[in-house]
TORMI-257164 format. One record per atom (N, C-alpha, C): residue in three letters; x, y, z. Coordinates in pm, whole numbers, padded with zeros to 5 digits, always signed. Layout:
% residues N
AlaXYZ
...
This chain:
% residues 241
Met-00465-01394-01480
Met-00352-01445-01402
Met-00361-01392-01259
Glu-00350-01477-01159
Glu-00371-01437-01021
Glu-00263-01344-00969
Thr-00145-01346-01030
Thr-00037-01260-00985
Thr-00046-01121-01046
Lys-00156-01092-01113
Lys-00166-00967-01189
Lys-00133-00842-01109
Pro-00181-00824-00984
Pro-00146-00702-00912
Pro+00004-00680-00902
Leu+00080-00782-00864
Leu+00225-00766-00854
Leu+00289-00749-00991
Val+00240-00822-01091
Val+00292-00808-01227
Val+00273-00664-01275
Arg+00156-00610-01252
Arg+00130-00472-01294
Arg+00218-00373-01219
Lys+00238-00399-01091
Lys+00318-00308-01010
Lys+00464-00307-01056
Leu+00524-00426-01064
Leu+00664-00432-01107
Leu+00678-00393-01253
Gly+00572-00418-01331
Gly+00573-00381-01472
Gly+00573-00231-01495
Ala+00549-00153-01388
Ala+00558-00007-01401
Ala+00703+00036-01421
Leu+00797-00049-01383
Leu+00938-00016-01402
Leu+01003-00104-01507
Val+00967-00232-01507
Val+01033-00330-01594
Val+00930-00394-01686
Ala+00959-00395-01815
Ala+00877-00470-01910
Ala+00912-00617-01891
Leu+00834-00687-01810
Leu+00869-00822-01767
Leu+00871-00920-01883
Thr+00975-01002-01885
Thr+00989-01105-01988
Thr+00912-01229-01945
Asp+00899-01325-02037
Asp+00832-01451-02003
Asp+00904-01523-01891
Val+01037-01518-01893
Val+01116-01583-01787
Val+01086-01519-01652
Glu+01085-01387-01650
Glu+01058-01315-01525
Glu+00915-01340-01476
Leu+00822-01350-01569
Leu+00684-01380-01531
Leu+00672-01519-01471
Arg+00748-01614-01525
Arg+00746-01751-01470
Arg+00806-01753-01329
Val+00911-01675-01308
Val+00972-01667-01175
Val+00873-01608-01075
Leu+00804-01504-01116
Leu+00702-01445-01030
Leu+00591-01544-00999
Asp+00550-01619-01100
Asp+00445-01718-01081
Asp+00489-01825-00981
Ala+00616-01864-00989
Ala+00669-01965-00898
Ala+00669-01917-00753
Leu+00682-01787-00734
Leu+00681-01732-00598
Leu+00541-01734-00537
His+00440-01762-00619
His+00301-01760-00572
His+00245-01900-00547
Lys+00331-01997-00524
Lys+00284-02136-00508
Lys+00223-02161-00370
Arg+00278-02102-00267
Arg+00230-02130-00131
Arg+00128-02025-00089
Arg+00001-02058-00104
Arg-00106-01964-00074
Arg-00154-01980+00070
Arg-00181-01865+00134
Arg-00235-01867+00269
Arg-00343-01760+00280
Thr-00436-01782+00370
Thr-00540-01682+00396
Thr-00532-01642+00543
Phe-00563-01516+00568
Phe-00568-01464+00705
Phe-00698-01387+00723
Ala-00764-01414+00833
Ala-00890-01345+00862
Ala-00863-01207+00920
Thr-00960-01121+00909
Thr-00950-00988+00968
Thr-00911-00997+01115
Gly-00812-00917+01154
Gly-00771-00914+01294
Gly-00664-01014+01333
Arg-00624-01103+01241
Arg-00522-01203+01273
Arg-00388-01158+01214
Asp-00298-01110+01298
Asp-00169-01060+01251
Asp-00091-01167+01177
Leu-00025-01127+01069
Leu+00064-01220+00999
Leu+00209-01180+01013
Val+00237-01059+01053
Val+00371-01016+01091
Val+00360-00958+01231
His+00455-00994+01318
His+00446-00954+01458
His+00567-00870+01497
Gln+00542-00756+01553
Gln+00648-00667+01599
Gln+00734-00738+01703
Gly+00866-00731+01683
Gly+00960-00789+01779
Gly+00991-00935+01758
Arg+00935-00995+01652
Arg+00961-01136+01623
Arg+01043-01151+01495
Ala+01119-01259+01492
Ala+01194-01293+01370
Ala+01103-01371+01277
Asp+01125-01358+01147
Asp+01043-01430+01050
Asp+01133-01482+00939
Gln+01104-01601+00893
Gln+01183-01662+00786
Gln+01114-01653+00651
Ala+01009-01575+00644
Ala+00934-01565+00518
Ala+00889-01421+00498
Thr+00863-01390+00373
Thr+00797-01264+00338
Thr+00667-01300+00267
Tyr+00581-01204+00247
Tyr+00451-01230+00185
Tyr+00426-01134+00070
Ile+00347-01181-00025
Ile+00297-01096-00133
Ile+00145-01092-00117
Leu+00091-00973-00106
Leu-00054-00959-00088
Leu-00124-00977-00222
Val-00209-01078-00230
Val-00279-01112-00355
Val-00416-01045-00360
Ser-00489-01051-00249
Ser-00621-00988-00245
Ser-00651-00941-00104
Gly-00732-00836-00094
Gly-00766-00779+00035
Gly-00671-00667+00075
Trp-00702-00607+00189
Trp-00623-00495+00242
Trp-00569-00531+00380
Ala-00454-00474+00415
Ala-00396-00493+00547
Ala-00341-00359+00596
Val-00310-00355+00724
Val-00254-00234+00783
Val-00124-00269+00855
Ala-00021-00189+00831
Ala+00106-00201+00903
Ala+00102-00101+01019
Tyr+00137-00147+01138
Tyr+00128-00059+01254
Tyr+00237-00092+01355
Lys+00260+00002+01445
Lys+00360-00015+01549
Lys+00296+00015+01684
Ile+00326-00068+01783
Ile+00278-00045+01918
Ile+00387+00028+01997
Leu+00350+00141+02056
Leu+00444+00221+02133
Leu+00457+00166+02275
Glu+00554+00218+02348
Glu+00581+00168+02482
Glu+00462+00186+02576
Asp+00383+00290+02552
Asp+00267+00314+02639
Asp+00142+00238+02593
Gly+00160+00152+02490
Gly+00050+00070+02443
Gly-00032+00129+02331
Gln-00005+00254+02295
Gln-00078+00316+02185
Gln-00032+00259+02051
Arg-00123+00262+01955
Arg-00092+00212+01822
Arg-00075+00328+01725
Gln+00026+00317+01639
Gln+00044+00413+01530
Gln+00042+00339+01398
Ile-00052+00374+01311
Ile-00057+00314+01178
Ile+00055+00370+01093
Ile+00127+00282+01024
Ile+00237+00322+00937
Ile+00189+00336+00794
Asp+00113+00236+00748
Asp+00064+00241+00611
Asp-00045+00137+00593
Phe-00118+00151+00484
Phe-00215+00050+00442
Phe-00156-00025+00324
Leu-00176-00157+00323
Leu-00119-00244+00220
Leu-00231-00294+00130
Ile-00204-00293+00001
Ile-00304-00330-00099
Ile-00247-00442-00187
Pro-00331-00508-00268
Pro-00281-00615-00355
Pro-00161-00569-00438
Gly-00062-00659-00445
Gly+00062-00627-00516
Gly+00173-00581-00424
Asp+00139-00550-00298
Asp+00241-00505-00203
Asp+00312-00624-00139
Phe+00438-00601-00104
Phe+00513-00698-00024
Phe+00484-00672+00123
Ile+00482-00779+00200
Ile+00461-00770+00344
Ile+00579-00838+00413
Gly+00640-00768+00508
Gly+00750-00827+00583
Gly+00881-00833+00508
Leu+00894-00752+00403
Leu+01017-00754+00324
Leu+01137-00711+00407
Arg+01115-00615+00497
Arg+01223-00566+00582
Arg+01279-00678+00670
Gly+01194-00773+00707
Gly+01238-00882+00792
Gly+01340-00974+00726
Met+01354-00962+00594
Met+01454-01043+00524
Met+01595-01002+00560
Val+01614-00875+00594
Val+01750-00825+00618
Val+01770-00777+00761
Ser+01666-00777+00842
Ser+01680-00737+00982
Ser+01645-00855+01071
His+01700-00855+01191
His+01683-00969+01280
His+01539-00982+01329
Leu+01477-00870+01362
Leu+01341-00871+01414
Leu+01254-00771+01338
Ser+01127-00800+01329
Ser+01035-00706+01265
Ser+01012-00587+01358
Asp+01014-00465+01302
Asp+00992-00346+01384
Asp+00847-00301+01384
His+00758-00379+01322
His+00616-00344+01321
His+00534-00470+01300
Ser+00404-00457+01313
Ser+00311-00568+01290
Ser+00226-00538+01167
Val+00166-00643+01111
Val+00074-00628+00998
Val-00052-00708+01029
Glu-00166-00640+01017
Glu-00296-00701+01047
Glu-00389-00682+00928
Pro-00463-00785+00889
Pro-00560-00769+00780
Pro-00673-00674+00818
Val-00707-00585+00727
Val-00824-00499+00743
Val-00948-00573+00693
Thr-00927-00655+00590
Thr-01030-00746+00539
Thr-00970-00886+00542
Asp-01048-00988+00516
Asp-00989-01119+00493
Asp-00895-01106+00373
Ile-00778-01164+00383
Ile-00679-01148+00277
Ile-00626-01283+00231
Glu-00575-01284+00109
Glu-00500-01397+00057
Glu-00360-01348+00025
Val-00261-01424+00071
Val-00122-01389+00045
Val-00049-01512-00008
Thr+00067-01489-00066
Thr+00158-01599-00094
Thr+00276-01584+00001
Glu+00311-01693+00064
Glu+00424-01694+00157
Glu+00549-01739+00081
Val+00653-01659+00091
Val+00777-01688+00019
Val+00891-01696+00119
Leu+00958-01810+00123
Leu+01074-01824+00211
Leu+01184-01729+00167
Val+01256-01676+00264
Val+01362-01578+00235
Val+01462-01636+00135
Ala+01501-01761+00154
Ala+01600-01822+00064
Ala+01547-01829-00079
Asp+01420-01865-00094
Asp+01361-01872-00228
Asp+01352-01734-00292
Phe+01320-01635-00212
Phe+01308-01499-00265
Phe+01445-01448-00310
Met+01546-01472-00230
Met+01682-01429-00265
Met+01729-01498-00393
Thr+01697-01625-00406
Thr+01736-01699-00527
Thr+01667-01641-00650
Ala+01539-01610-00636
Ala+01463-01553-00748
Ala+01523-01420-00792
Leu+01562-01337-00697
Leu+01620-01207-00731
Leu+01758-01224-00795
Ala+01834-01322-00747
Ala+01966-01347-00805
Ala+01955-01398-00948
Asp+01850-01476-00975
Asp+01831-01533-01109
Asp+01773-01432-01208
Thr+01709-01328-01158
Thr+01646-01228-01246
Thr+01684-01087-01200
Pro+01802-01040-01238
Pro+01852-00910-01190
Pro+01758-00794-01221
Arg+01691-00797-01336
Arg+01600-00688-01370
Arg+01481-00684-01274
Met+01434-00801-01236
Met+01325-00806-01139
Met+01373-00758-01003
Ala+01499-00789-00970
Ala+01556-00740-00845
Ala+01556-00587-00842
Ile+01586-00526-00956
Ile+01582-00379-00965
Ile+01440-00329-00942
Ala+01343-00400-00999
Ala+01203-00360-00982
Ala+01160-00370-00835
Val+01205-00474-00765
Val+01173-00489-00622
Val+01239-00376-00542
Phe+01362-00344-00579
Phe+01431-00232-00514
Phe+01355-00102-00537
Trp+01304-00085-00659
Trp+01221+00033-00689
Trp+01098+00036-00601
Ala+01034-00079-00582
Ala+00912-00085-00501
Ala+00940-00043-00357
Thr+01053-00087-00302
Thr+01087-00050-00164
Thr+01125+00097-00156
Ser+01193+00148-00258
Ser+01228+00291-00260
Ser+01102+00376-00268
Arg+01005+00329-00344
Arg+00876+00398-00356
Arg+00805+00401-00222
Asp+00814+00292-00147
Asp+00754+00289-00014
Asp+00818+00395+00076
Glu+00950+00410+00066
Glu+01020+00512+00144
Glu+00971+00652+00107
Ala+00951+00674-00023
Ala+00903+00804-00069
Ala+00764+00834-00012
Met+00682+00730+00001
Met+00549+00749+00058
Met+00557+00783+00206
Val+00653+00722+00277
Val+00671+00754+00418
Val+00706+00901+00435
Val+00796+00951+00348
Val+00833+01093+00352
Val+00710+01180+00331
Glu+00629+01143+00232
Glu+00509+01221+00202
Glu+00410+01217+00317
His+00401+01102+00385
His+00310+01091+00499
His+00357+01179+00615
Leu+00489+01189+00634
Leu+00542+01277+00738
Leu+00507+01423+00709
Ile+00520+01461+00582
Ile+00482+01597+00542
Ile+00333+01617+00563
Asn+00257+01514+00530
Asn+00111+01522+00544
Asn+00072+01553+00687
Ile+00128+01478+00781
Ile+00092+01494+00922
Ile+00151+01622+00980
Gly+00272+01657+00937
Gly+00342+01769+00999
Gly+00308+01906+00943
Arg+00271+01915+00814
Arg+00260+02046+00752
Arg+00127+02076+00682
Arg+00045+01976+00659
Arg-00080+02001+00586
Arg-00198+02008+00682
Asp-00294+02096+00649
Asp-00412+02103+00735
Asp-00499+01980+00712
Ala-00599+01964+00796
Ala-00677+01840+00797
Ala-00741+01809+00663
Ala-00803+01908+00600
Ala-00874+01883+00474
Ala-00778+01843+00364
Val-00666+01913+00354
Val-00565+01880+00253
Val-00505+01743+00283
Arg-00484+01715+00410
Arg-00427+01586+00452
Arg-00514+01470+00405
Val-00643+01479+00430
Val-00736+01373+00390
Val-00743+01362+00239
Ala-00755+01475+00171
Ala-00764+01474+00024
Ala-00640+01412-00039
His-00524+01452+00010
His-00398+01401-00045
His-00388+01250-00026
Phe-00427+01203+00092
Phe-00416+01061+00122
Phe-00511+00978+00035
Leu-00632+01027+00015
Leu-00727+00955-00071
Leu-00679+00951-00215
Leu-00616+01058-00261
Leu-00561+01060-00396
Leu-00443+00965-00409
Glu-00359+00959-00307
Glu-00246+00866-00310
Glu-00295+00722-00316
Leu-00392+00688-00233
Leu-00448+00553-00237
Leu-00504+00522-00376
Gly-00571+00618-00435
Gly-00627+00598-00569
Gly-00519+00572-00672
Ala-00409+00645-00665
Ala-00299+00625-00759
Ala-00235+00489-00741
Arg-00217+00448-00616
Arg-00160+00316-00588
Arg-00249+00205-00642
Leu-00379+00218-00620
Leu-00473+00116-00666
Leu-00483+00114-00818
Ala-00476+00230-00880
Ala-00481+00236-01026
Ala-00365+00161-01088
Leu-00249+00166-01022
Leu-00131+00098-01074
Leu-00153-00052-01086
Val-00232-00110-00996
Val-00255-00255-00998
Val-00395-00289-01051
Gly-00457-00194-01118
Gly-00584-00221-01185
Gly-00705-00223-01096
Leu-00696-00159-00978
Leu-00808-00162-00883
Leu-00866-00024-00855
Gly-00826+00073-00932
Gly-00878+00208-00912
Gly-00861+00291-01038
Ser-00922+00408-01039
Ser-00911+00499-01153
Ser-00937+00640-01104
Lys-00937+00735-01197
Lys-00967+00873-01160
Lys-01115+00892-01129
Ala-01193+00787-01149
Ala-01335+00792-01110
Ala-01351+00755-00962
Gly-01265+00663-00912
Gly-01273+00624-00773
Gly-01227+00481-00751
Tyr-01254+00429-00632
Tyr-01209+00293-00598
Tyr-01283+00242-00475
Ala-01291+00109-00465
Ala-01346+00046-00346
Ala-01246+00061-00232
Cys-01297+00096-00115
Cys-01208+00122-00001
Cys-01273+00070+00128
Pro-01214-00032+00191
Pro-01273-00091+00310
Pro-01235-00021+00440
Leu-01161+00089+00431
Leu-01112+00155+00551
Leu-01224+00229+00624
Thr-01220+00222+00755
Thr-01315+00298+00836
Thr-01259+00438+00861
Gln-01346+00528+00903
Gln-01299+00662+00937
Gln-01203+00657+01055
Tyr-01221+00560+01143
Tyr-01130+00544+01257
Tyr-00989+00511+01208
Leu-00978+00420+01111
Leu-00847+00384+01058
Leu-00783+00502+00986
Leu-00861+00573+00907
Leu-00809+00692+00839
Leu-00758+00792+00941
Ala-00836+00812+01047
Ala-00797+00908+01149
Ala-00666+00868+01215
Asp-00652+00741+01246
Asp-00530+00691+01309
Asp-00409+00715+01219
Ala-00425+00688+01090
Ala-00314+00705+00996
Ala-00278+00851+00974
Leu-00375+00940+00985
Leu-00354+01080+00951
Leu-00333+01170+01072
Gly-00331+01112+01191
Gly-00309+01192+01310
Gly-00425+01285+01342
Leu-00547+01240+01314
Leu-00667+01318+01339
Leu-00764+01235+01424
Ser-00867+01298+01475
Ser-00973+01224+01542
Ser-01073+01176+01438
Ser-01146+01071+01469
Ser-01245+01020+01375
Ser-01356+01123+01352
Val-01386+01202+01455
Val-01486+01309+01441
Val-01438+01413+01341
His-01309+01447+01349
His-01251+01545+01257
His-01252+01492+01114
Val-01216+01365+01097
Val-01217+01305+00964
Val-01358+01307+00906
Asn-01456+01275+00987
Asn-01595+01277+00941
Asn-01635+01416+00894
Arg-01594+01516+00969
Arg-01628+01655+00934
Arg-01559+01695+00803
Val-01433+01658+00788
Val-01358+01692+00667
Val-01417+01624+00545
Leu-01451+01496+00557
Leu-01510+01424+00444
Leu-01643+01487+00402
Arg-01718+01532+00499
Arg-01845+01599+00468
Arg-01819+01730+00394
Gln-01716+01804+00437
Gln-01682+01931+00371
Gln-01637+01907+00227
Leu-01553+01806+00207
Leu-01504+01776+00073
Leu-01617+01730-00019
Arg-01711+01655+00039
Arg-01828+01611-00039
Arg-01916+01730-00075
Asp-01940+01817+00022
Asp-02026+01933-00002
Asp-01967+02028-00105
Lys-01834+02028-00116
Lys-01767+02112-00216
Lys-01762+02045-00353
Gly-01816+01923-00361
Gly-01825+01854-00489
Gly-01695+01796-00540
Met-01603+01763-00447
Met-01473+01712-00490
Met-01459+01561-00473
Val-01502+01507-00359
Val-01488+01363-00336
Val-01596+01317-00238
Thr-01644+01195-00260
Thr-01743+01134-00171
Thr-01691+00998-00124
Phe-01691+00976+00007
Phe-01651+00847+00063
Phe-01773+00791+00135
Arg-01837+00694+00071
Arg-01962+00641+00125
Arg-01975+00493+00092
Asp-02022+00414+00190
Asp-02052+00272+00169
Asp-01934+00196+00109
Gly-01814+00223+00160
Gly-01697+00148+00115
Gly-01647+00184-00022
Phe-01680+00304-00071
Phe-01633+00344-00203
Phe-01597+00492-00203
Val-01479+00522-00257
Val-01434+00660-00275
Val-01466+00701-00419
Thr-01546+00805-00433
Thr-01581+00857-00566
Thr-01519+00995-00583
Phe-01436+01008-00686
Phe-01378+01139-00716
Phe-01479+01218-00800
Asp-01552+01306-00734
Asp-01655+01384-00803
Asp-01593+01487-00898
Asp-01477+01539-00859
Asp-01404+01633-00945
Asp-01255+01611-00920
Tyr-01199+01515-00994
Tyr-01061+01472-00970
Tyr-00963+01588-00987
Gly-00981+01667-01091
Gly-00889+01777-01117
Gly-00890+01880-01006
Arg-01007+01917-00960
Arg-01016+02018-00854
Arg-00964+01964-00722
Leu-00990+01835-00694
Leu-00939+01774-00572
Leu-00786+01769-00574
Thr-00730+01734-00690
Thr-00584+01728-00704
Thr-00523+01865-00680
Glu-00584+01968-00736
Glu-00534+02105-00717
Glu-00547+02147-00570
Phe-00659+02115-00510
Phe-00683+02150-00369
Phe-00579+02085-00278
Ala-00548+01957-00305
Ala-00454+01883-00220
Ala-00308+01911-00254
Gly-00283+01977-00366
Gly-00144+01994-00410
Gly-00080+01860-00440
Phe-00160+01768-00493
Phe-00113+01631-00514
Phe-00035+01620-00644
Asp+00092+01585-00632
Asp+00179+01560-00747
Asp+00227+01416-00737
Pro+00175+01326-00821
Pro+00208+01183-00808
Pro+00349+01145-00850
Glu+00432+01243-00880
Glu+00567+01212-00927
Glu+00645+01128-00826
Tyr+00621+01150-00695
Tyr+00695+01075-00593
Tyr+00662+00926-00597
Leu+00548+00890-00657
Leu+00511+00749-00669
Leu+00583+00681-00784
Asp+00642+00758-00874
Asp+00729+00705-00980
Asp+00658+00598-01062
Gln+00538+00631-01114
Gln+00457+00534-01188
Gln+00455+00565-01338
Ile+00572+00604-01393
Ile+00576+00648-01532
Ile+00629+00541-01626
Gly+00672+00425-01576
Gly+00744+00323-01650
Gly+00667+00265-01768
Pro+00720+00157-01825
Pro+00843+00094-01779
Pro+00969+00168-01824
Leu+01066+00176-01733
Leu+01193+00242-01764
Leu+01294+00144-01821
Leu+01279+00017-01785
Leu+01368-00087-01837
Leu+01290-00171-01936
Lys+01332-00172-02061
Lys+01261-00248-02165
Lys+01306-00393-02166
């Protein structure tokens, strides 16, 4: 089923019924593709639709007054894009594909109707947005209080946990199209520093990031080193049967 990433994600909280699965499937009727570098959400613009990322990766970012870019997060299959625009007048950030992506475009009115018709699914969507907020908090701690090596290790583990939830990663590793430049931007480091840290983590036998793939050479030791506790990701469900 093509909606599997989102089904798996929401299924972490709600044991989805056949009715709810059909509603989710109906939200995936309008398919669109975006090439790398072509923004689909634009900072400062109003939007009448939200998107569900079906395949590929994207980056959410904000342009500051001096023209500098700050990466907010990376988006993976199963994530919502532009959900905030449903309740705010203008988008406060932009979203750009890191790879070619496929999304489903959902009109705000259709999305609201779907949530009204399936209250349990609405709870799951609320959980997904709350989880995103928890990740923002963790990212602030990452940048503000963790040293570079722990920062990189923690972020790679978080990405792995997120991907595992939608069937695209495991404790062995995951495919990752991010460049060291993008990682550096997200983590408040220079690309040279990220390169040095990745080399140190590899030499210590904990993790290898090479040729678009993250390999957890020693998942347990890396987790301990990073102080990574996935509880904030709230992936223990389903809580609603």
